[in-house]
KEPA-173805 format. One line per field, with one value per atom (N, C-alpha, C): residue number from 1; atom name; x, y, z. Coordinates in steps of 0.05 Angstrom, whole numbers, plus 32768, in hexadecimal, padded with zeros to 4 digits. Each point is the difference from the previous one (the first is absolute). Example, Ala and Ser with C-alpha at 12.3 -4.5 7.8 and 13.67 -1.06 7.14 Angstrom:
k	[1;1;1;2;2;2]
a	[N;CA;C;N;CA;C]
px	[8108;7FEE;8012;7FF9;8010;7FF1]
py	[7F8E;8018;8018;8015;8018;8016]
pz	[809C;8000;8000;7FF2;8001;800E]
This chain:
k	[1;1;1;2;2;2;3;3;3;4;4;4;5;5;5;6;6;6;7;7;7;8;8;8;9;9;9;10;10;10;11;11;11;12;12;12;13;13;13;14;14;14;15;15;15;16;16;16;17;17;17;18;18;18;19;19;19;20;20;20;21;21;21;22;22;22;23;23;23;24;24;24;25;25;25;26;26;26;27;27;27;28;28;28;29;29;29;30;30;30;31;31;31;32;32;32;33;33;33;34;34;34;35;35;35;36;36;36;37;37;37;38;38;38;39;39;39;40;40;40;41;41;41;42;42;42;43;43;43;44;44;44;45;45;45;46;46;46;47;47;47;48;48;48;49;49;49;50;50;50;51;51;51;52;52;52;53;53;53;54;54;54;55;55;55;56;56;56;57;57;57;58;58;58;59;59;59;60;60;60;61;61;61;62;62;62;63;63;63;64;64;64;65;65;65;66;66;66;67;67;67;68;68;68;69;69;69;70;70;70;71;71;71;72;72;72;73;73;73;74;74;74;75;75;75;76;76;76;77;77;77;78;78;78;79;79;79;80;80;80;81;81;81;82;82;82;83;83;83;84;84;84;85;85;85;86;86;86;87;87;87;88;88;88;89;89;89;90;90;90;91;91;91;92;92;92;93;93;93;94;94;94;95;95;95;96;96;96;97;97;97;98;98;98;99;99;99;100;100;100;101;101;101;102;102;102;103;103;103;104;104;104;105;105;105;106;106;106;107;107;107;108;108;108;109;109;109;110;110;110;111;111;111;112;112;112;113;113;113;114;114;114;115;115;115;116;116;116;117;117;117;118;118;118;119;119;119;120;120;120;121;121;121;122;122;122;123;123;123;124;124;124;125;125;125;126;126;126;127;127;127;128;128;128;129;129;129;130;130;130;131;131;131;132;132;132;133;133;133;134;134;134;135;135;135;136;136;136;137;137;137;138;138;138;139;139;139;140;140;140;141;141;141;142;142;142;143;143;143;144;144;144;145;145;145;146;146;146;147;147;147;148;148;148;149;149;149;150;150;150;151;151;151;152;152;152;153;153;153;154;154;154;155;155;155;156;156;156;157;157;157;158;158;158;159;159;159;160;160;160;161;161;161;162;162;162;163;163;163;164;164;164;165;165;165;166;166;166;167;167;167;168;168;168;169;169;169;170;170;170;171;171;171;172;172;172;173;173;173;174;174;174;175;175;175;176;176;176;177;177;177;178;178;178;179;179;179;180;180;180;181;181;181;182;182;182;183;183;183;184;184;184;185;185;185;186;186;186;187;187;187;188;188;188;189;189;189;190;190;190;191;191;191;192;192;192;193;193;193;194;194;194;195;195;195;196;196;196;197;197;197;198;198;198;199;199;199;200;200;200;201;201;201;202;202;202;203;203;203;204;204;204;205;205;205;206;206;206;207;207;207;208;208;208;209;209;209;210;210;210;211;211;211;212;212;212;213;213;213;214;214;214;215;215;215;216;216;216;217;217;217;218;218;218;219;219;219;220;220;220;221;221;221;222;222;222;223;223;223]
a	[N;CA;C;N;CA;C;N;CA;C;N;CA;C;N;CA;C;N;CA;C;N;CA;C;N;CA;C;N;CA;C;N;CA;C;N;CA;C;N;CA;C;N;CA;C;N;CA;C;N;CA;C;N;CA;C;N;CA;C;N;CA;C;N;CA;C;N;CA;C;N;CA;C;N;CA;C;N;CA;C;N;CA;C;N;CA;C;N;CA;C;N;CA;C;N;CA;C;N;CA;C;N;CA;C;N;CA;C;N;CA;C;N;CA;C;N;CA;C;N;CA;C;N;CA;C;N;CA;C;N;CA;C;N;CA;C;N;CA;C;N;CA;C;N;CA;C;N;CA;C;N;CA;C;N;CA;C;N;CA;C;N;CA;C;N;CA;C;N;CA;C;N;CA;C;N;CA;C;N;CA;C;N;CA;C;N;CA;C;N;CA;C;N;CA;C;N;CA;C;N;CA;C;N;CA;C;N;CA;C;N;CA;C;N;CA;C;N;CA;C;N;CA;C;N;CA;C;N;CA;C;N;CA;C;N;CA;C;N;CA;C;N;CA;C;N;CA;C;N;CA;C;N;CA;C;N;CA;C;N;CA;C;N;CA;C;N;CA;C;N;CA;C;N;CA;C;N;CA;C;N;CA;C;N;CA;C;N;CA;C;N;CA;C;N;CA;C;N;CA;C;N;CA;C;N;CA;C;N;CA;C;N;CA;C;N;CA;C;N;CA;C;N;CA;C;N;CA;C;N;CA;C;N;CA;C;N;CA;C;N;CA;C;N;CA;C;N;CA;C;N;CA;C;N;CA;C;N;CA;C;N;CA;C;N;CA;C;N;CA;C;N;CA;C;N;CA;C;N;CA;C;N;CA;C;N;CA;C;N;CA;C;N;CA;C;N;CA;C;N;CA;C;N;CA;C;N;CA;C;N;CA;C;N;CA;C;N;CA;C;N;CA;C;N;CA;C;N;CA;C;N;CA;C;N;CA;C;N;CA;C;N;CA;C;N;CA;C;N;CA;C;N;CA;C;N;CA;C;N;CA;C;N;CA;C;N;CA;C;N;CA;C;N;CA;C;N;CA;C;N;CA;C;N;CA;C;N;CA;C;N;CA;C;N;CA;C;N;CA;C;N;CA;C;N;CA;C;N;CA;C;N;CA;C;N;CA;C;N;CA;C;N;CA;C;N;CA;C;N;CA;C;N;CA;C;N;CA;C;N;CA;C;N;CA;C;N;CA;C;N;CA;C;N;CA;C;N;CA;C;N;CA;C;N;CA;C;N;CA;C;N;CA;C;N;CA;C;N;CA;C;N;CA;C;N;CA;C;N;CA;C;N;CA;C;N;CA;C;N;CA;C;N;CA;C;N;CA;C;N;CA;C;N;CA;C;N;CA;C;N;CA;C;N;CA;C;N;CA;C;N;CA;C;N;CA;C;N;CA;C;N;CA;C;N;CA;C;N;CA;C;N;CA;C;N;CA;C;N;CA;C;N;CA;C;N;CA;C;N;CA;C;N;CA;C;N;CA;C;N;CA;C;N;CA;C;N;CA;C;N;CA;C;N;CA;C;N;CA;C;N;CA;C;N;CA;C;N;CA;C;N;CA;C;N;CA;C;N;CA;C;N;CA;C;N;CA;C;N;CA;C;N;CA;C;N;CA;C;N;CA;C;N;CA;C;N;CA;C;N;CA;C;N;CA;C;N;CA;C;N;CA;C;N;CA;C;N;CA;C;N;CA;C;N;CA;C;N;CA;C]
px	[7B71;801B;8003;800C;800A;8016;7FFD;8016;801E;800A;801B;8001;7FF0;8004;8003;7FEB;7FFE;8016;800E;8017;8016;8003;8015;8002;7FE6;7FFB;8008;7FF9;8006;801E;800F;801C;800F;7FFA;8004;7FFF;7FE6;7FFD;8011;8007;800F;8020;8006;801E;7FFF;7FE8;8004;8007;7FEB;7FFF;801A;800F;8018;8014;8003;8016;7FF3;7FE9;7FFD;8006;7FF8;800C;8023;800B;8021;8001;7FF7;8008;7FF7;7FEE;7FFF;800B;800A;8014;801A;800A;8017;8001;7FE6;7FFE;8006;7FF1;8000;801C;8011;8014;8018;8003;8014;7FF5;7FE7;7FF9;8003;8003;8003;8015;801B;8016;8004;800E;8002;801B;7FF8;801A;8010;801A;8010;8019;800F;801B;800F;801C;8019;7FFD;8000;8002;7FE8;7FE8;7FE8;7FFD;800B;7FFD;8017;8015;801A;7FF5;800B;7FF7;7FE6;7FEB;7FE1;7FF5;8001;7FF5;7FE1;7FF0;7FE3;7FF8;8014;7FFB;8006;800C;8005;7FE6;8003;7FEB;7FED;8006;7FF6;8010;7FE6;800A;8008;8019;8007;8012;8002;8010;8013;8017;8011;801B;8005;8013;801B;8016;801C;8014;8019;801A;8010;8005;8010;801B;8008;8017;8014;8013;801B;800F;7FFF;8011;7FE9;7FE8;7FF1;7FF2;8003;7FF2;800E;7FFB;800F;7FE4;8002;7FE8;8006;8018;8001;7FEF;7FF9;7FF6;7FDF;7FF2;7FE6;7FF2;7FF1;7FF5;8017;7FFB;8014;7FFE;8014;7FFA;8011;7FF3;8014;7FF0;800B;7FF3;7FFF;7FEA;7FF9;7FFE;800D;7FFC;7FF6;7FF5;7FF7;8011;800B;8016;7FF4;7FE8;7FF6;7FFE;8009;7FFC;801E;8005;801D;8002;7FE4;8005;8010;800C;800D;7FEA;7FEA;7FE9;8003;8007;7FFE;7FF1;7FEE;7FEA;800F;7FFF;800D;7FE4;8006;7FEE;800B;7FE9;8006;7FF5;800C;7FEF;7FFF;7FE7;8004;7FF7;7FFA;7FF9;8016;7FF2;801B;800C;801D;8012;7FFC;7FF6;7FFA;8021;7FFF;801B;8013;7FF1;800D;8000;8002;8002;801B;8011;8015;800B;8016;8005;7FF6;7FF1;7FF4;7FE9;7FF8;7FE1;7FEF;7FE9;7FE8;7FEF;7FF6;7FF0;7FE5;7FEC;7FE4;7FFB;7FF8;7FFA;7FE6;7FF4;7FE5;8004;7FFB;8000;7FFA;8002;7FF8;8013;7FFC;8010;8008;8014;800A;800A;800C;800E;801C;800E;801A;8005;7FF0;8004;7FFD;7FF6;7FFF;7FE1;800C;7FE3;8006;7FEC;7FFF;7FF2;800A;7FF4;8005;7FF6;7FFA;7FFB;7FFC;7FF7;8014;800E;8011;8001;7FFF;800B;8014;800D;801E;7FFD;8009;8004;8020;800E;8015;8004;8005;7FFF;8015;7FF7;8015;8011;801C;800F;8011;8006;8008;8015;801D;8015;800C;800F;800F;8019;8002;801A;801E;7FFF;8019;8012;8018;8016;7FFB;7FF8;8000;8015;800A;8011;7FEF;800B;7FF5;800C;7FF2;8003;801F;8006;801B;8019;7FF9;8010;800B;7FEC;8007;8012;8002;8010;8017;8003;801F;8015;8016;8014;8011;7FFD;8014;7FFD;7FE6;8000;7FEE;8005;7FF4;7FE9;7FE4;7FE9;7FF6;800B;7FFA;7FF8;7FE8;7FF8;8000;7FFE;7FFE;7FE2;7FF3;7FE8;7FF9;7FF0;7FFC;7FE3;7FF9;7FE4;8000;7FF7;8008;7FE2;8007;7FE6;7FFC;7FF1;7FFA;7FE4;7FFE;7FE5;7FF9;7FEB;7FF9;8000;800B;8003;7FDF;7FF7;7FE7;8004;7FE8;7FFB;8013;800E;8010;7FFF;7FEB;7FF1;7FF2;800F;7FF4;7FEE;7FF8;7FEC;8010;7FF4;800A;800D;8019;8012;8014;7FFC;8016;801C;8012;801C;8008;7FF9;8002;7FE4;7FFC;7FE2;7FFB;8018;7FFA;801A;8004;8019;7FFC;8015;8003;8011;7FFA;8018;800B;8010;800F;7FE8;7FFF;7FE6;8012;8014;800C;800A;800B;8005;7FF3;7FE6;7FF0;8012;801A;800C;8009;8006;8012;7FE2;7FFF;7FED;800E;7FE9;800B;7FE2;800B;7FF4;7FF6;7FE8;7FF7;7FF1;800E;7FFA;7FEE;7FE7;7FE9;7FEB;8007;7FE3;7FEA;7FFF;7FE6;7FF1;7FE7;7FEA;8004;7FFF;8005;7FE8;7FFC;7FE6;7FF7;7FE3;7FF2;8008;800C;800D;8016;8010;8016;7FFD;8004;7FFA;8014;7FFA;8013;8004;8017;800E;8003;7FF5;7FFC;8020;7FFF;801C;8002;8014;7FFD;801B;7FFE;8015;8002;8016;800E;800F;7FFD;8012;800C;801A;800A;801F;8003;8025;8001;8014;800A;800D;7FFA;800F;8017;8012;8014;7FFE;7FE3;7FF9;7FF2;8001;7FF2;7FDF;7FF9;7FE1;7FFD;7FEF;7FFB;7FE8;800B;7FEF;7FF5;7FE5;7FEC;7FF4;8000;7FF6;7FE1;8001;7FEB;7FFC;7FEC;7FF6;7FEC;8004;7FE8;8003;7FE9;7FFE;8013;8004;8011;7FEB;7FFD;7FF0;7FF6]
py	[7F12;800A;801A;8013;8017;8000;8015;8001;7FFA;800C;8001;7FDF;7FF0;7FE4;7FF0;800E;7FEB;8000;8019;8007;7FF1;7FFA;7FF6;7FE4;7FF3;7FE0;7FFF;8013;7FF8;8001;8010;8005;7FEA;7FF3;7FE6;7FEE;7FFB;7FE8;8001;801C;7FFF;7FFB;800A;7FF5;7FDF;7FF9;7FDC;7FF7;800A;7FF4;8001;801A;8002;7FED;7FFC;7FEC;7FDE;8002;7FDD;8000;8015;7FFA;7FFB;8010;7FFE;7FE8;7FF5;7FE9;7FE6;8007;7FED;7FFB;801B;8003;7FF1;8009;7FF7;7FDE;7FF2;7FE6;7FF5;8007;7FF5;8006;8015;7FFF;7FF4;7FFC;7FF3;7FE2;7FF6;7FE7;7FEF;8018;7FF3;7FF0;8007;7FF7;7FE1;7FF0;7FE6;7FFB;7FFB;7FFE;7FE1;8007;7FE8;7FFD;7FE9;8001;7FFA;8008;7FFC;7FE8;7FEC;7FE6;7FF7;800B;7FF1;8014;8013;8018;7FF3;7FFC;7FFA;7FE4;8007;7FED;7FF4;8011;7FFC;8011;7FFA;8011;8001;7FF5;8004;8015;8012;8018;801A;7FFB;8016;8012;8018;8012;8002;7FF3;8000;801D;800A;8014;7FF1;8001;7FF5;8010;7FFC;8009;7FE8;8007;7FF0;800A;7FF3;8004;7FF0;800D;7FF3;8012;7FF7;800E;8008;8018;800F;7FF2;7FF6;7FF4;8012;7FFB;8017;8002;8018;800C;7FFF;7FF7;7FFB;8019;8014;801F;8015;8012;801B;8018;800D;8016;8018;8003;800D;7FF8;7FE6;7FF7;800D;8003;8008;7FED;7FF2;7FF1;7FF4;7FF9;7FF4;7FE5;7FEA;7FEA;7FEC;7FF1;7FEE;7FE1;7FF3;7FE8;7FF8;7FEF;7FF6;7FE5;7FF8;7FE2;7FFA;7FE6;7FFD;7FF1;8015;7FEE;7FF2;7FF1;7FF2;7FE8;7FFE;7FE6;7FFD;7FE2;7FF1;8006;800D;8001;8012;7FFC;8017;800F;8005;800B;8022;8010;8019;800E;8015;8010;801A;800D;8018;8017;8016;8014;801C;8001;8019;8015;8017;8014;801A;800F;801A;8012;7FF7;8018;800C;800C;800A;7FE8;8008;7FE4;800D;7FF0;8004;8004;800F;800D;7FE4;7FF1;7FEB;7FE5;8004;7FEE;7FF8;7FE7;7FFC;7FDC;7FFB;7FE3;7FF3;7FE8;7FF3;8010;8013;800F;7FE7;7FFD;7FF3;8013;7FF5;800F;7FF7;8014;7FF2;800E;7FF7;8008;7FF8;8016;7FF6;800C;7FE6;800E;7FE6;8000;7FF3;7FE7;7FEA;7FED;8001;7FFF;7FFC;7FE3;7FFB;7FE9;8001;7FE8;7FFF;8006;7FFD;8005;801D;8011;801F;8008;8015;8009;8023;800B;8020;8009;8015;8009;8021;800C;8023;8002;7FE4;8005;7FF0;8008;7FF1;8006;7FF4;8003;7FF0;8009;7FF4;7FFE;7FE6;7FFE;7FF9;800E;7FFF;8003;7FEA;7FFC;800E;800F;8011;7FE9;8008;7FEC;8016;7FF2;8012;7FF3;8008;7FF5;8013;7FF2;8009;8011;8013;8010;7FF4;7FEC;7FEF;7FF7;8008;7FFB;800C;8013;8015;8014;800D;8011;801D;8016;8018;8006;8014;800A;8011;8009;800D;7FEB;7FE6;7FEC;7FF4;8008;7FF5;8012;8017;8014;800C;7FEA;8007;7FF9;8016;7FFC;7FEE;7FF6;7FED;7FDD;8000;7FE2;8007;7FEB;7FFD;7FEF;8009;7FEF;7FFB;8005;7FFA;7FE1;7FF6;7FE7;7FEB;8009;7FEF;7FFC;7FEC;7FFA;800B;8017;800F;8006;7FFE;800F;801E;8013;8017;800D;8010;8010;801E;8009;801B;8009;8018;800E;800C;7FF8;800B;801F;800D;801B;8007;8016;800B;8004;7FF7;8006;7FEF;7FED;7FF5;7FE2;7FFA;7FE2;800B;7FEC;8005;7FED;7FFC;7FED;7FE9;7FE6;7FEB;8003;7FF4;7FFD;8018;8014;8010;7FF7;800F;7FF1;8004;8019;8002;7FFF;7FF0;7FFB;8017;7FFE;8013;8008;8016;8009;7FF7;7FFA;8004;800E;8007;800D;7FF3;800D;7FF0;8008;7FF0;8008;8016;7FF7;8014;8020;7FF9;801A;7FFE;8014;7FFE;800F;800C;8012;7FE2;7FE8;7FE9;7FEF;8000;7FF6;7FEA;7FF1;7FE9;7FF8;7FFD;7FFB;7FE1;7FF2;7FE5;7FF9;7FE8;7FF0;7FEA;7FFF;7FE9;7FF8;7FEA;7FF7;7FF2;7FFB;7FF8;8012;7FF4;8014;8010;8013;8010;7FFD;7FF5;7FFE;801E;8000;8016;8011;7FEE;800C;8010;7FFE;8012;8015;801A;8015;8015;801D;8016;7FFF;7FFF;8003;7FE3;7FE8;7FEB;7FF3;7FF6;7FF0;7FE8;7FF3;7FEC;7FE8;7FEA;7FEE;7FFC;8003;7FF4;7FEE;7FE8;7FF0;7FFD;8004;7FFC;8002;8011;8003;801E;8012;8017;7FFD;800A;8001;8012;7FFD;8015;801C;8002;801A;800B;7FF7;800C;7FF8;7FF6;7FF0;7FED;7FFD;7FE9;7FEF;7FE3;7FEF;7FEF;800C;7FED;7FE8;7FEC;7FE8;7FFE;8010;7FFC;801D;8005;801C;7FF6;8009;7FF9;8017;8004;800F;7FFF;800A;7FFD;7FFA;7FEB;7FFA;801A]
pz	[7EE2;8001;7FF3;800F;7FF2;7FEB;7FF6;7FE2;8007;801A;8006;8008;800A;8005;7FE6;7FEF;7FE6;7FF3;7FFE;7FEE;800D;8018;800C;7FFD;7FFF;7FF6;7FEA;7FEE;7FDF;8001;800D;7FF9;800D;8017;800E;7FEB;7FF4;7FED;7FE9;7FF0;7FF2;8004;8017;8009;8003;800B;8004;7FE6;7FEE;7FE2;7FF5;8001;7FF1;800F;8021;8006;7FF8;7FFE;7FF4;7FEB;7FED;7FE0;7FFE;8016;7FFD;800B;8011;800E;7FE8;7FF3;7FED;7FE7;7FFB;7FE7;800F;8016;8008;8005;8005;8007;7FE1;7FF0;7FDF;7FF7;8004;7FF6;800B;8019;8010;7FFB;7FFF;8001;7FE8;7FEA;7FE9;7FF7;800B;8007;8009;7FF1;800D;8011;8017;8010;7FF6;7FFE;7FF4;800D;7FFF;800B;7FE3;8009;7FE9;7FF1;8012;7FF6;7FEE;800E;7FED;7FE6;7FFE;7FE5;7FEF;8008;7FF3;7FEA;7FEC;7FE5;7FFE;8004;8000;7FF1;7FE1;7FEE;8002;8010;8005;800A;8014;8008;7FF1;7FEA;7FEE;7FF8;7FFF;7FFE;801D;8016;8016;8013;8014;8011;8018;800F;8016;8014;801A;8015;8007;7FFB;800B;800F;8013;8014;7FFB;8003;8000;800A;7FFF;800C;7FE0;8002;7FEC;7FFD;7FEA;7FFE;7FF8;8012;8001;7FE8;7FF7;7FE2;7FEE;8000;7FEA;7FF5;800D;7FFA;8000;7FED;7FFB;8002;8017;8001;7FED;7FF1;7FE9;7FE0;8005;7FE5;8005;7FEC;8000;7FE9;8006;801B;800B;8018;8011;7FFB;7FFF;7FFD;8016;800E;8018;7FFE;800E;800C;8019;8004;8022;7FFE;8013;800A;8017;800A;8014;8019;8013;800D;8017;8003;800E;7FEF;7FE7;7FEE;7FF6;7FFF;7FF4;7FE4;7FF2;7FE4;7FF2;7FEC;7FEF;7FF2;8004;7FEF;800A;7FEC;7FFF;7FE8;800D;7FEC;7FFC;7FE3;7FF7;8008;800B;8008;7FEA;7FF3;7FEC;8010;800D;8015;7FF4;8002;7FEF;801A;801A;800E;8013;8015;8013;8013;8000;800E;8020;800A;8024;8009;8012;800E;8006;8011;8009;7FF1;7FE1;7FED;7FFA;7FFD;7FFF;7FFF;7FFD;8001;801A;7FFE;8018;8007;7FF4;800B;7FFD;8010;7FF7;7FF4;7FE6;7FF2;7FFA;8001;7FF7;7FED;7FE5;7FE4;7FFA;7FF1;7FF8;7FE0;7FEF;7FE7;7FEC;7FE7;7FE7;7FFD;8001;7FF3;7FE3;7FF3;7FE7;7FF7;7FEA;7FFB;800A;8003;800B;801C;800E;801F;8009;7FF0;8003;800A;8018;8006;8001;7FEA;8000;8010;8015;8015;7FFF;800F;8008;801D;8012;801D;800B;8013;8011;8018;8018;801C;800D;8013;8004;801E;800B;801E;8002;8011;800C;801C;8007;8022;800A;801C;800B;8014;7FFE;8011;8015;8019;8013;800F;8006;8007;8018;800F;801B;7FF0;800B;7FF7;800C;8008;8011;7FE3;8008;7FE9;7FE9;8004;7FE4;8001;7FEA;7FFB;7FF9;800F;7FF9;7FE4;7FEF;7FE3;8003;8014;8002;8005;8008;8005;7FE3;7FEA;7FEB;7FF3;8004;7FED;8016;8014;8010;7FED;7FFF;7FF4;800B;8017;800D;7FF8;7FEF;7FF9;7FE7;7FEA;7FE4;8008;7FFD;8004;7FE7;7FE9;7FE7;7FFE;7FF5;7FF3;8017;801A;8016;800C;8003;8006;801C;8005;8019;8003;8018;800A;800C;7FF5;800A;8007;8015;800F;7FF8;7FF5;7FF7;8000;7FF3;8003;7FE3;7FF3;7FE8;7FFC;7FEC;7FFD;7FF2;800A;7FF8;7FE4;7FF4;7FE4;7FED;8009;7FEE;7FF6;8006;7FF6;7FE6;7FEA;7FE4;7FF7;7FE6;7FF7;7FF7;8001;7FF7;7FE9;7FFA;7FE9;7FFF;8015;8000;8006;7FF3;8005;8021;800E;801D;8007;8013;800A;8018;8012;8018;8009;800F;800D;8023;8008;8026;8003;801A;8013;8018;8005;8022;8011;8013;8014;8013;8008;8011;7FF3;7FE5;7FF6;7FDE;8001;7FEA;7FE7;8003;7FE9;7FF0;800A;7FF2;7FF6;7FE4;7FEE;7FEE;7FFC;7FEE;7FEE;7FE2;7FEA;8006;7FFA;8005;7FE1;7FF7;7FEE;8003;7FF7;8011;7FE4;7FFD;7FE5;800D;8016;8007;8010;8005;8007;8020;8003;801B;800F;8017;8012;8001;8004;8005;801C;800F;801F;7FFF;7FE5;8004;7FEF;800D;7FF3;800E;7FF9;8005;801F;8010;8012;8010;7FF2;8010;8007;8019;8000;7FF8;7FED;7FED;8002;7FFD;7FFF;7FE3;7FF7;7FE6;7FF9;7FF2;8002;7FE4;7FFC;7FE2;7FFF;7FEE;7FFE;7FF5;8007;7FF9;7FE8;7FEB;7FE5;8000;7FE6;8005;7FFA;7FED;8003;8014;8015;8019;7FFE;7FF6;7FF9;8016;800F;8011;7FE7;8003;7FED;8014;8005;8012;7FF9;800D;7FFC;8011;8012;8013;800E;8009;800D;8016;8018;8016;8011;8014;800E;8018;8013;801C;8016;800D;8015;8017]
């Protein structure tokens, strides 16, 4: 074997060794957390001090992104119990975090149904609706009728660069599809699906407030 071939073999062996070591570390790290449900962890002191991975739905209104660390509660929406686990979270907040978002948290169990975590991923399923029987943004601001506090569905398009982090007072801005000069600020506390981005056409369900801000209860992509 010549020196060039030998050096190439050594280099490949080193790379394979590094990959194998990284895979082992990853396995040991992720495999050390016990996967557990909200109901099973709730009021179970035997798990205190354990590293767990728990999955649950964020309780509406239980979080404030401005606090550090952020505290929120999760529950199992597939269960009939009233069990809730409090999460004390010090990591980066996922962009689609919000009321009703499904969160997967890895952390350490403390007393009083608390999990301290710095690692979280979120799942916010995409929704698609037809734009049948929707209003345009321009129709909400038509001076001929007062649309304040009337439940409506509005078709619009997301203004580029307007989506803000979870917990912001204004979560995004949309404009009229036919006339982009007509814009409307949107308040929304739930998680925004990853499919909703700059320039995407959306359907907003909610009410226009007296100050001209749309208070949305739901956001979906247009089919």
